[in-house]
N, C-alpha and C positions, 0 to 999 in steps of 0.2 A: 349772606346765605348763598352758597354755591348753586349755580344753575345746573339742572340735570338735563341731560340730552334725552330727547323723546325716544330715540332708538335704543337707549340703554335699558328702558323699562320693558322692552319686548324680549321675551325669552328666546333663546336660540331654537332653531328648528329641531335639532336632535333632542332637545329637552322635551318638546311637545310630543315627539314621536315616542320617547321613552314613557312619558305619562300615559299616552294612549295604550301602549303595549302592556304596562302594568295594570291599567284599568281593565283591559281585555282579559288578562290572566285572572284577575279577581272575579270578573263576571263568569268566566268559564269554571272557575273553582266553585262558585256559589251554585251554578247550574248543575254541576255534577256531584255536589256534596249530598251525602245521605242524611236522613232525618236525625240520626244519632250525632253526626258531625255538626249539624246546625244547632242542636240542643247544647252540645258541649261548647260550641263557639259562643252561643248566647250567654251561657252561665259564666264562662271565663271573662266575657266582656263586662258583665255586671260586677264580678268580684274584683276586677282590677281598678275600679274607680277609687279615687282618693276618699270619697265620702264613705264608702264601705269600709275601707281600712281604718279610717278615723272612728267610725261607729263601733267597729269590732274592738278597737283599742279602748274606747270609753267603756264598753260593756265589760271587758276583761278586768280593767282597773277597778271598776265599780264592784265587780264580783269579789275581787281580792280584798277591797276595803270592807265590804260587808262581812266576809269571812273573818277578817281581823277583828271587827267589832264583836262578832259572835264568840270568837275565841276569848277575847278579853273579858266579856261579860258572862262567860261560863255557859253559854247556851249551845255549845257544840256537843255532839253525841260523844259520850265517854266510851272507850273501848271496853268490850264485855270481858275479855280475858286480861289478866294482869300482864304487864310487860315484864319480860324476863331479861335480865342483864347478863 
């Protein structure tokens, strides 16, 4: 197993400065954001999770399967007007 140099695990100074700068920009944005922007940010952060996407996919596929069963078994609503060709 190759030995790692202790100094190689320390990030360069410019990297730390960049991280602090980006963190400062995020903090400034959060401090100046309106209530509407915070609500939209929270909603989008919830909707972008893989669990939400998977749950929505399961829901839509289940809905389609149930509609398919309803169609096959004749429990779908029939159109009131005759279809014209």
